[in-house]
TORDO-77874 format. One record per residue (C-alpha): residue number from 1; residue in three letters; x, y, z. Coordinates in steps of 0.5 Angstrom, whole numbers, plus 500, padded with zeros to 3 digits. Each point is the difference from the previous one (the first is absolute). Layout:
N
(NUM; Ala; (X; Y; Z))
...
This chain:
96
(1; Met; (487; 306; 258))
(2; Asp; (503; 496; 494))
(3; Thr; (497; 493; 501))
(4; Ser; (504; 497; 495))
(5; Ile; (507; 501; 504))
(6; Leu; (497; 497; 506))
(7; Arg; (498; 494; 496))
(8; Lys; (507; 500; 496))
(9; Leu; (503; 499; 506))
(10; Ile; (497; 496; 504))
(11; Ser; (500; 496; 493))
(12; Glu; (507; 500; 500))
(13; Ser; (502; 498; 507))
(14; Asp; (496; 494; 499))
(15; Ile; (497; 502; 507))
(16; Ser; (492; 500; 501))
(17; Val; (496; 505; 503))
(18; Thr; (499; 496; 507))
(19; Asp; (508; 500; 500))
(20; Leu; (500; 507; 497))
(21; Ala; (495; 501; 507))
(22; Lys; (504; 497; 506))
(23; Lys; (507; 502; 498))
(24; Val; (498; 508; 500))
(25; Gly; (495; 499; 505))
(26; Val; (493; 503; 495))
(27; Pro; (494; 496; 500))
(28; Lys; (499; 496; 494))
(29; Ser; (493; 504; 499))
(30; Thr; (504; 506; 499))
(31; Ile; (504; 498; 495))
(32; Asn; (495; 497; 497))
(33; Ser; (496; 506; 500))
(34; Trp; (507; 504; 497))
(35; Leu; (499; 495; 494))
(36; Gln; (493; 502; 499))
(37; Gly; (502; 508; 499))
(38; Val; (499; 501; 507))
(39; Ser; (503; 506; 503))
(40; Pro; (506; 497; 505))
(41; Asn; (503; 503; 507))
(42; Ile; (507; 503; 498))
(43; Asp; (503; 497; 507))
(44; Gln; (497; 493; 497))
(45; Leu; (502; 502; 494))
(46; Asn; (507; 502; 501))
(47; Lys; (501; 493; 504))
(48; Val; (499; 496; 493))
(49; Ala; (504; 505; 497))
(50; Glu; (506; 499; 506))
(51; Phe; (498; 492; 498))
(52; Phe; (502; 500; 493))
(53; Ala; (506; 505; 500))
(54; Val; (497; 505; 495))
(55; Ser; (497; 507; 502))
(56; Leu; (493; 502; 502))
(57; Asp; (500; 506; 495))
(58; Tyr; (501; 493; 495))
(59; Leu; (496; 495; 504))
(60; Ala; (494; 505; 499))
(61; Phe; (502; 504; 493))
(62; Gly; (504; 496; 497))
(63; Lys; (505; 505; 501))
(64; Leu; (507; 498; 498))
(65; Glu; (505; 503; 505))
(66; Ser; (505; 504; 495))
(67; Asp; (507; 500; 500))
(68; Pro; (503; 504; 505))
(69; Ile; (506; 502; 496))
(70; Glu; (496; 502; 494))
(71; Lys; (496; 505; 505))
(72; Phe; (507; 502; 501))
(73; Phe; (501; 502; 493))
(74; Glu; (493; 503; 500))
(75; Lys; (503; 505; 505))
(76; Val; (507; 501; 497))
(77; Asp; (502; 506; 494))
(78; Leu; (505; 495; 496))
(79; His; (505; 504; 496))
(80; Val; (504; 498; 494))
(81; Gly; (507; 497; 501))
(82; Thr; (503; 494; 502))
(83; Tyr; (499; 497; 507))
(84; Glu; (500; 494; 503))
(85; Ile; (496; 499; 506))
(86; Ser; (500; 494; 505))
(87; Val; (494; 498; 504))
(88; Lys; (501; 496; 506))
(89; Lys; (495; 497; 505))
(90; Ile; (501; 499; 507))
(91; Val; (499; 495; 504))
(92; Lys; (501; 501; 508))
(93; Lys; (503; 494; 503))
(94; Arg; (498; 496; 505))
(95; Met; (503; 500; 507))
(96; Gly; (501; 494; 505))
């Protein structure tokens, strides 16, 4: 695990390790041990990732999620010519 990522998230969120532990339900001693380089339990680490709204890959390895549009273009053969392409995100409406 890249401890610098967790340290950065804690610092940027202006939250203490104690408060983080309380909010995610993971013992403070466990989070402190991660910061010292001990390998985390994946379920506990996932709780922390969800709290910070980051991917588990980012928290554990520093891997940023790639743009899904980039993945699309990696799989599509582009042809020479003039094209107009529209991409629209569809959001479900809440009922009631």
